[in-house]
N, C-alpha and C positions, 0 to 999 in steps of 0.2 A: 857281370863282368863289364868293365869299362875299357874301351879300346880307343886310342887316339890315332887319327890317320887323315889322309887327304884323299878326296874323291878323284879318281882317275877318269872314270866315265859314269854317267847316269843315264839309264834307259827308263822306259815306262814301268817295267816290272823288276828291274835289277840295278845294281850299282857295283862298281869295282873300286875298292879302297886300297890305297897304299898304307900299310900298317907301320906306324912310326915307333911304337913302344914294344916292350918285350912280352905283351899279352899273347896268349896262345889259344885263339879260338879254334874249335874243332868242327869238322863237318857235321851239320845237323843242329848245331847250337842255335838257339833263338835269342836274338838281341834286340834291344830298343835302339833304333837307329835315329839319330838326329843330325841332319845336314843343314848347315847354315850357308846361305849364299849371300855374298856381300852386296852392298848398295851399288847400283849401276846407274848410269845416266838415263837409261830408258825406264828404270823403276825408281820411285821415290823412297822406297823403304827396303830393308833387308828382307830376305825370304827364308822360310824355315820348312823343312820336310821332317816330320816326326812319324815314324812307322815302326811296327814290329817286323823284323826281318829274320830270315833263316840263312845261315851260312851254307852256301852251295859249293864253294871251292876255296882252298887256300893254296897258293903257289909260292914256293921259295924262288926268288929271283937270283940271278948270277951275282949281284952285288951284295947278297945276304939279306936284303929286305924281303918282305912278303907282301903279296897282293891277295886280298880277300874279296870274293864275289858273294854278294848277298842277294836274295830274292824276296820280294814283298808284293802285296796287293793293295789296292785302293790308296795309291799315293797321290797327294795333292799338296803343292807348295802353298803356304799361307804367309801373310805378313808376320814377321817374327814377334812383334809385340802382341799380336792377336792369336798366337798359337799356343795356348796353354795345354798341358798334358791332360789327357782324358782320365777321369777317375776310374778305378776298377769297377766292373759291373758287380752288382749284388748277386750273391749266390742263389738266393731264393726270392721269389716275388713277394712284395709287401702285401699285407692284407689277408693272407691265408692263416687260418687258425685250425688247430686240430684238437 
């Protein structure tokens, strides 16, 4: 599932996103979260946060928009050009024979 939105707040283990499109994430869904921070005068390059996150809460706001709270672990912002996505881990260890 791909969801477009704007970060309302970012904490060390969670983020609140204002959802802009009609996607309907459900409580407990696991998503690949990618947050892009723009270039700032104190930083020479844009920053990127790429983590797997779990949907912890979805709230319908009075104006009809929704806010989604996601939780994650091991978050670290990196320079956006140096933040490639990690390849999936191999299911079995190499070198084993039966």
